[in-house]
C-alpha positions as CSV (number, residue, x, y, z in Angstrom):
1,M,144.8,94.3,118.6
2,A,146.4,90.4,118.1
3,N,144.5,88.0,116.7
4,A,143.5,84.7,118.8
5,S,145.5,81.7,118.4
6,A,146.8,80.3,121.6
7,V,144.5,77.9,124.0
8,E,142.1,80.5,125.9
9,P,141.7,80.1,129.5
10,K,138.0,79.3,130.3
11,A,135.6,82.4,130.8
12,S,134.5,84.0,134.5
13,L,131.0,83.2,135.3
14,N,130.6,86.6,136.6
15,V,132.5,88.2,133.3
16,P,129.9,89.2,130.0
17,Y,131.3,87.4,127.1
18,D,133.0,89.6,124.7
19,E,131.9,89.4,121.0
20,M,135.1,90.5,119.5
21,L,137.7,90.0,122.2
22,T,138.7,86.9,124.1
23,P,139.4,86.5,127.8
24,R,143.1,87.6,126.9
25,G,142.1,90.0,124.7
26,L,142.8,88.9,121.4
27,V,140.5,89.2,118.4
28,R,138.7,86.6,117.6
29,P,139.4,85.6,113.9
30,H,136.2,86.6,112.3
31,Y,136.3,90.0,113.5
32,A,139.9,90.6,112.5
33,A,139.3,92.3,109.2
34,L,136.9,94.6,110.8
35,D,139.5,95.4,113.8
36,A,142.1,95.6,111.4
37,R,140.1,98.8,109.3
38,I,139.3,100.3,112.3
39,T,142.6,100.3,113.7
40,T,143.7,102.6,110.3
41,L,140.8,105.3,111.3
42,A,141.4,108.1,113.3
43,A,138.8,109.4,115.7
44,A,137.7,112.3,113.9
45,E,137.0,109.7,110.7
46,M,135.0,107.2,112.8
47,A,133.3,110.2,114.4
48,E,132.3,111.9,110.6
49,R,131.0,108.0,109.2
50,Q,128.6,107.7,112.5
51,R,127.2,111.3,111.4
52,V,126.9,110.4,108.0
53,L,125.1,106.9,109.0
54,E,123.0,109.0,111.3
55,R,121.8,111.5,108.2
56,Y,121.3,108.3,106.4
57,F,118.5,107.4,109.0
58,L,117.3,111.0,109.0
59,L,116.5,111.8,105.3
60,Q,115.2,108.2,105.1
61,G,112.5,108.9,108.1
62,I,113.9,106.0,110.1
63,T,112.3,106.9,113.3
64,F,110.6,105.4,116.7
65,T,108.1,106.6,119.1
66,V,109.0,106.9,122.7
67,Y,106.2,107.2,124.6
68,G,106.2,108.9,128.1
69,G,104.1,110.8,130.8
70,E,101.6,112.9,129.1
71,S,103.4,113.2,125.7
72,S,105.4,110.5,123.5
73,T,108.5,111.6,121.2
74,E,109.6,110.6,117.8
75,R,113.2,110.1,117.0
76,I,115.8,108.7,115.0
77,I,116.3,105.0,116.8
78,P,120.2,105.3,117.8
79,T,122.4,103.2,115.5
80,D,126.3,102.3,116.3
81,L,128.4,102.1,113.6
82,L,130.1,99.2,114.3
83,P,128.4,95.7,113.1
84,R,128.2,92.7,115.5
85,I,129.7,89.6,113.3
86,I,128.2,85.9,114.1
87,P,130.6,83.2,112.1
88,A,128.8,80.5,109.9
89,D,129.1,77.7,112.1
90,E,127.3,79.4,115.2
91,W,124.8,80.7,113.1
92,A,124.1,77.0,111.8
93,K,122.9,76.2,115.4
94,I,120.9,79.4,115.7
95,E,118.9,78.5,112.4
96,A,118.1,75.2,113.1
97,G,117.3,75.6,117.0
98,L,114.9,78.7,115.8
99,T,113.2,76.5,113.1
100,Q,112.7,73.4,115.4
101,R,111.3,75.8,118.0
102,L,108.9,77.7,115.8
103,R,107.6,74.5,114.3
104,A,107.0,73.0,117.9
105,L,105.1,76.5,118.6
106,N,103.2,76.2,116.0
107,M,102.1,72.5,116.7
108,F,101.0,73.8,119.9
109,L,99.1,76.4,119.0
110,A,97.2,74.2,116.5
111,D,96.8,71.8,119.2
112,I,95.7,74.4,122.2
113,Y,93.1,75.4,119.8
114,G,92.0,72.5,118.5
115,E,92.2,68.9,120.5
116,Q,94.2,70.4,123.6
117,Q,96.1,67.0,124.1
118,I,98.8,68.7,125.7
119,L,96.8,70.2,127.9
120,M,94.9,67.1,128.8
121,D,98.1,65.2,129.2
122,G,99.3,67.4,131.7
123,V,102.4,68.9,130.1
124,V,101.2,72.4,130.1
125,P,99.1,73.5,132.9
126,R,95.5,73.8,131.5
127,E,94.6,76.8,133.9
128,L,97.5,78.5,132.8
129,I,96.5,78.7,128.8
130,L,93.1,78.9,129.2
131,S,93.1,82.0,131.9
132,A,95.8,83.8,130.0
133,P,94.8,87.3,128.7
134,S,96.1,86.3,125.2
135,Y,94.2,83.1,124.9
136,R,91.2,83.5,122.3
137,R,88.4,81.2,122.7
138,E,87.0,82.8,119.3
139,M,90.1,80.7,117.8
140,Q,88.8,77.4,119.1
141,N,88.8,75.0,116.1
142,L,89.3,77.4,113.1
143,F,91.4,76.6,110.6
144,V,94.4,78.1,110.0
145,P,96.7,77.5,106.8
146,H,99.9,74.6,107.1
147,Q,98.9,75.1,110.8
148,A,101.1,78.3,110.6
149,Y,99.6,80.4,112.9
150,A,102.9,82.8,113.8
151,N,104.2,84.2,110.2
152,V,106.5,86.4,111.2
153,C,108.5,85.5,114.6
154,G,111.2,87.3,116.4
155,S,112.7,85.4,119.3
156,D,115.4,87.2,121.5
157,L,118.4,85.6,121.9
158,I,121.0,86.3,124.4
159,R,124.5,84.7,124.4
160,Q,125.6,83.3,128.1
161,T,129.0,83.8,129.6
162,D,129.9,80.7,128.3
163,G,129.5,81.5,124.8
164,A,126.3,79.7,124.2
165,F,123.1,81.3,122.9
166,A,120.1,81.1,124.6
167,V,116.5,81.9,124.1
168,L,115.3,84.9,126.2
169,E,112.0,85.2,124.9
170,D,109.8,84.2,121.9
171,N,107.8,87.1,120.1
172,L,104.7,86.0,118.4
173,R,102.1,88.5,118.5
174,V,103.1,91.6,116.1
175,P,106.9,91.7,116.0
176,S,108.4,94.6,115.2
177,G,112.3,95.9,114.3
178,V,112.5,94.2,110.6
179,S,112.9,97.3,109.0
180,Y,116.0,98.6,111.5
181,M,117.8,95.3,110.5
182,L,117.4,96.2,106.8
183,A,117.9,99.9,107.3
184,N,121.0,99.0,109.3
185,R,122.6,96.8,106.4
186,E,122.3,99.7,104.1
187,A,124.1,102.0,106.4
188,S,126.9,99.6,107.2
189,R,127.3,98.8,103.8
190,R,128.2,102.7,103.2
191,A,130.6,103.1,106.3
192,F,132.6,100.0,105.9
193,P,132.2,99.3,102.0
194,G,135.3,97.3,101.5
195,T,135.4,95.2,104.5
196,F,132.1,94.6,103.8
197,R,132.3,93.2,100.8
198,A,135.6,90.9,101.7
199,A,133.8,89.4,104.5
200,N,131.2,87.3,102.6
201,V,128.6,88.5,104.5
202,R,124.9,86.6,103.9
203,A,122.2,88.9,102.0
204,I,119.3,89.8,103.6
205,D,117.7,91.7,100.8
206,R,115.2,89.2,100.2
207,Y,113.7,89.6,103.6
208,P,110.7,91.4,101.9
209,D,110.1,89.0,99.1
210,L,110.3,86.4,101.1
211,L,107.4,88.1,103.6
212,L,105.5,88.6,101.0
213,A,105.7,85.0,99.3
214,T,105.0,83.5,103.5
215,L,102.3,85.8,103.1
216,K,100.7,84.8,99.9
217,S,101.4,81.1,101.0
218,M,98.7,81.4,103.4
219,A,95.7,81.7,101.0
220,A,97.4,80.2,97.8
221,D,95.2,77.2,97.9
222,W,91.6,79.2,97.2
223,R,93.1,82.4,95.1
224,P,95.8,82.2,92.3
225,N,97.1,85.4,93.1
226,P,96.1,86.5,96.7
227,Q,95.9,90.0,97.6
228,V,97.9,91.1,100.4
229,A,97.6,94.0,102.8
230,V,99.8,95.7,105.7
231,L,97.0,96.7,108.5
232,T,98.3,99.3,110.8
233,P,97.0,101.3,113.6
234,G,98.3,104.7,112.0
235,V,100.8,107.1,112.2
236,Y,100.7,107.8,115.8
237,N,102.0,104.1,116.1
238,S,105.7,104.1,117.4
239,A,106.3,101.5,114.4
240,Y,104.6,102.9,111.6
241,Y,107.5,103.5,109.7
242,E,108.3,99.9,109.3
243,H,104.8,99.0,108.4
244,A,104.8,101.6,105.8
245,Y,108.5,100.5,105.0
246,L,107.5,96.7,104.4
247,A,104.6,97.7,102.6
248,R,106.2,99.7,100.1
249,L,108.7,97.0,99.7
250,M,106.7,94.2,99.1
251,G,104.4,96.6,97.0
252,C,101.3,95.8,98.9
253,P,98.8,98.6,100.1
254,L,99.3,100.3,103.6
255,V,95.7,100.1,104.9
256,E,94.3,101.5,108.0
257,G,90.8,100.0,109.3
258,R,88.8,102.5,108.2
259,D,90.1,102.0,104.4
260,L,88.7,98.5,104.7
261,V,85.1,96.9,104.4
262,V,83.5,93.9,104.8
263,H,80.7,92.7,102.9
264,D,79.2,89.3,102.6
265,N,82.0,88.2,104.7
266,M,84.1,89.4,102.4
267,V,86.9,92.0,102.8
268,Y,87.3,94.7,100.3
269,M,89.7,98.0,100.4
270,R,88.6,101.1,99.4
271,T,90.3,102.6,96.2
272,T,89.5,105.3,94.0
273,T,88.2,102.8,91.4
274,G,85.9,101.3,93.5
275,L,86.0,98.1,96.0
276,R,89.1,95.7,95.6
277,R,89.2,92.5,97.7
278,I,91.8,91.2,100.2
279,D,92.8,88.1,100.9
280,V,95.5,88.6,103.4
281,I,96.0,91.1,106.3
282,Y,99.2,91.0,107.2
283,R,98.2,92.9,110.7
284,R,100.0,94.9,112.7
285,V,97.4,95.6,115.2
286,D,96.8,93.8,118.4
287,D,94.3,91.2,118.9
288,D,92.0,93.4,121.3
289,F,91.7,96.0,118.1
290,I,91.2,94.0,115.1
291,D,87.4,93.8,115.1
292,P,85.1,95.7,117.4
293,L,82.4,93.3,116.8
294,T,84.3,90.1,118.3
295,F,87.2,91.9,120.7
296,R,87.1,95.5,121.9
297,R,84.2,97.1,121.3
298,D,85.6,100.8,121.8
299,S,88.6,100.1,119.2
300,G,88.7,102.4,116.4
301,L,91.6,100.8,114.6
302,G,90.3,97.8,113.4
303,V,87.4,96.6,110.7
304,A,84.0,95.6,111.6
305,G,83.0,92.1,110.7
306,L,86.5,91.5,110.0
307,F,86.9,88.1,112.5
308,N,83.6,86.7,110.9
309,A,85.5,87.2,107.4
310,Y,88.4,85.3,108.9
311,R,86.2,82.5,110.4
312,A,84.5,81.9,107.0
313,G,87.7,81.6,105.5
314,N,87.4,84.5,103.1
315,V,90.8,86.3,104.4
316,V,93.8,84.9,106.3
317,I,95.2,87.4,108.9
318,C,98.7,87.0,109.8
319,N,100.2,86.6,112.4
320,A,96.7,84.9,113.7
321,P,94.9,85.9,116.5
322,G,95.5,84.7,119.6
323,T,99.3,83.5,118.8
324,G,100.2,85.3,121.8
325,V,99.4,82.9,124.5
326,A,102.6,80.9,123.0
327,D,105.0,84.0,123.8
328,D,103.5,84.3,127.0
329,K,106.0,84.9,129.9
330,A,104.6,81.8,131.9
331,V,104.3,79.8,128.9
332,Y,108.1,80.5,128.0
333,A,109.1,78.2,130.6
334,Y,107.2,75.1,129.2
335,V,108.4,75.2,125.6
336,P,111.7,72.7,126.3
337,A,108.9,70.7,127.2
338,I,106.8,71.5,124.5
339,I,109.3,70.7,122.0
340,R,110.1,67.1,123.2
341,Y,106.2,66.4,123.6
342,Y,105.6,67.4,119.6
343,L,108.9,66.8,117.9
344,G,110.4,63.8,120.4
345,E,113.7,66.2,120.5
346,D,115.4,68.3,123.0
347,A,115.9,72.0,122.4
348,I,118.8,72.9,120.6
349,L,118.5,76.4,122.1
350,P,118.1,76.5,125.4
351,N,115.8,78.2,127.7
352,I,117.0,80.9,130.7
353,E,116.4,79.8,133.9
354,T,112.7,80.4,134.8
355,Y,110.9,80.8,138.0
356,L,107.0,81.2,138.2
357,C,105.6,83.1,141.2
358,R,102.4,81.0,140.4
359,E,104.2,77.9,142.0
360,A,104.2,78.7,145.9
361,S,107.7,77.3,146.2
362,Q,109.2,79.4,143.7
363,L,107.1,82.6,144.8
364,S,109.1,82.4,148.2
365,H,112.4,81.8,146.8
366,V,111.7,85.2,144.1
367,L,110.6,87.3,146.9
368,A,113.4,86.3,148.9
369,N,115.9,87.1,146.1
370,L,114.6,90.4,144.2
371,D,117.9,92.1,145.1
372,K,119.5,89.3,142.3
373,L,116.6,88.5,139.9
374,V,115.1,90.1,137.0
375,V,110.9,90.2,137.4
376,K,108.8,90.3,134.3
377,A,105.3,90.9,133.6
378,V,103.6,88.1,132.2
379,G,101.7,90.4,130.1
380,A,104.1,93.4,129.3
381,S,106.8,94.0,126.8
382,G,109.2,96.4,125.4
383,G,110.8,96.6,129.0
384,Y,107.7,97.7,130.6
385,G,106.6,96.1,133.8
386,M,110.0,94.9,134.5
387,L,112.1,94.8,137.9
388,I,115.9,94.8,137.6
389,G,116.6,93.5,141.1
390,P,120.1,94.4,141.3
391,H,119.7,98.3,140.0
392,A,116.7,98.9,141.8
393,S,116.5,100.7,144.9
394,K,115.3,99.1,148.0
395,K,111.7,101.0,148.2
396,E,111.4,100.0,144.1
397,R,111.7,96.0,145.3
398,A,109.6,96.5,148.3
399,D,106.8,98.1,145.9
400,F,107.5,95.2,143.3
401,A,107.2,92.5,146.3
402,E,103.5,93.5,147.1
403,A,102.9,93.9,143.5
404,I,103.9,90.3,143.0
405,K,102.1,89.1,146.4
406,A,98.7,90.6,145.0
407,D,99.5,88.7,141.5
408,P,101.7,85.9,141.7
409,D,99.9,84.5,138.4
410,N,101.1,87.7,136.4
411,Y,104.8,87.7,137.0
412,I,107.6,85.6,136.7
413,A,111.7,86.1,137.3
414,Q,115.0,85.2,136.2
415,P,118.2,85.2,137.3
416,T,120.1,88.6,136.4
417,I,121.7,87.7,133.1
418,Q,125.2,89.0,131.8
419,L,124.7,89.7,128.3
420,S,127.3,89.7,126.4
421,T,129.3,92.8,124.9
422,A,130.0,94.0,121.5
423,P,132.4,97.1,120.6
424,C,130.4,100.1,120.0
425,L,131.4,104.1,119.2
426,V,130.6,105.4,122.1
427,D,131.6,109.7,122.4
428,G,134.5,109.3,120.0
429,A,135.8,106.1,121.4
430,I,135.4,102.5,121.1
431,E,133.8,100.8,124.2
432,P,131.9,97.7,125.2
433,R,128.0,97.6,125.1
434,H,125.5,95.1,126.0
435,V,123.7,93.2,123.2
436,D,121.0,90.4,122.7
437,L,120.2,89.4,119.5
438,R,116.5,89.3,117.2
439,P,116.6,87.0,114.1
440,F,113.2,87.1,112.3
441,I,111.6,83.7,111.5
442,L,108.9,83.2,108.5
443,S,106.5,80.5,108.8
444,G,104.1,79.7,106.0
445,D,104.1,76.8,103.8
446,K,107.5,76.3,105.0
447,I,110.0,77.9,107.6
448,V,112.7,80.2,106.5
449,V,115.4,81.9,109.1
450,T,116.9,85.4,107.8
451,P,120.4,85.1,107.9
452,G,120.7,88.4,109.6
453,A,119.3,89.5,112.9
454,L,118.6,93.3,114.7
455,T,121.5,93.6,117.3
456,R,119.9,95.5,120.0
457,V,122.3,97.9,122.0
458,A,122.0,98.9,125.5
459,L,123.7,102.0,125.1
460,R,123.9,103.6,128.6
461,K,127.3,102.4,130.5
462,G,126.6,99.1,132.5
463,S,122.3,98.8,131.4
464,L,121.2,95.6,130.4
465,V,118.0,97.2,128.8
466,V,118.2,97.1,125.2
467,N,114.6,98.0,124.1
468,S,114.0,101.1,121.9
469,S,111.2,102.0,124.0
470,Q,113.7,102.4,126.9
471,G,116.5,104.3,125.4
472,G,118.1,101.5,123.6
473,G,119.8,101.5,120.2
474,S,120.6,98.8,117.6
475,K,123.6,97.8,114.9
476,D,124.0,95.8,112.0
477,T,124.3,92.0,112.3
478,W,127.1,90.3,109.8
479,V,126.2,86.6,109.7
480,L,129.4,85.2,107.5
481,A,129.0,82.6,104.7
482,D,130.8,79.3,104.8
483,G,132.4,79.7,101.8
484,K,130.1,78.2,99.3
485,E,127.5,81.0,99.3
486,A,127.5,84.1,97.3
487,K,128.5,87.7,99.1
488,A,125.2,90.0,100.0
C-alpha cells in the first residue's frame, strides 16, 4: 500500500474513520512499518502466527466467561494478531483529557458524599444522584485518602468520523480488561518482534508496579508498608483470570470473602501461620456484595463487618464503595459541566451527544427516533440492556419503547456511532472491523495514565458491539513514543 503524503479530502460523515488508511486508501505514516511487514507475509504465515498467538493464550489460561441462558462458557478471549497503533501527539491529548476527567470525577464524588455543593448549585439534579441505585448513603462524610474514590478507572473512548476521540462512558466501579492489555502486548511482541522493536512503542510492563504503588499510597499515611490483598468473588467470576493474574504480578495475596475476618474493626487474612492484618483491599466484588451486614444480607462473597472497619479508618477499599454513581450513564451527560464546575476548564475529550429519557422533551425525541438511536439502560454494563436501533427488528424496538415509557429514568439514548475501523485478520484475510479503546487510569496520591490500552474489537462483520460478553475480541495497542522516550 502507498504511504499518505498528498492532501487528503475530508472524511464523509457517514463513513467510519479508518485507523490505518486515509480516505484515499493511503497508509497513515504511523502504520507504514507494520504495513511494510505484513505485505511480505504470505497468508499461510499470517495464519500460523495467529495460531501461535492463540496457543499462547491457551497455555497461559487467559480466559473470559460468557453467561447465557442456564449455562456459562469459559473460553479464550478472541485476540487479533494485528496491533492498533496510536501516534504520540494523539496520545498526549488522550492522556491530558483522561487525567482531567478523573480528577474532576473524584472531586465530584468527594462533594456528593460531603457538602453536596454541586447539587445545591443545581449543576447536577439532586434527585438524579440521590435516587441512583449506585449512590451509597453509607459513604456520606467518610474520609477517603487523597479524595481518590476511583483508584482504577477504565474509560471507553471512540474515534469519531472526523478522527477526534470522544468518551463513550466511564468505568469507575470494578473495571476489567487490563490483564488482556498486558497479555496482548506479550503476544504481539512474539508475532512481530522486529517491527515492535523498531517502532519505539511505549512500555506498559510497569502497570502492576504502578497499581501496587497506587494502592499502597492509599494507606501510606498510617502504615509504613501497607499489606494489599486482591478480593475476588471466586473462580466462577467472568474476570477471575484477571484477578489472579494481577495478584500474582503484584505479589499480593488473592483472597475470597471467606479468607478474611474482622476483629475489633481490623481486617485480617487467615493464613497457615495465623492471622495477618490487611490494610488495603483491591476489591473486584461489586458494592452490593462486599459486606452482608451493610449491603445485601444474602451475600456470600463479602466480609461481615468490612464496611465498619472501613468506616473506622482501619482498612482502605479500592475502588471506594459508591463510586458507581459517577459512571452512571445519566450522570455521564453532565460530566463536561462537572469538569467546568470543579476545574474551570472545558473538557479536553468531549462526550457523545446524549438524550436523557427522564426529560419529557428528550423522551419524545427518543421514542420517535428509535430506529436511529442506541438506547442503554442506566445501570447495565457489558453490552446488556441495550438496543441498537438500526439493527433491531420492529418488534424489538416496540418492546423497548414500552420498557422506556414504563421507566424513563432508567434509560439514555445516543446517536448510532460509526466506530472507527482497524485491520484485523479474519479467516486468513485482512479486513476492517470496528474498534473502541479502553485506557486505564490510576488515582492515589497522583494520577497516572498507562501509556497503552485495551483495544476491543467487534469481530462480527458490521457489528458495533465490542464487549467480550457479546462476542467481541481484543488486540494490542501500540502507543508510539515521541522519540525522546526509551523503547519498550
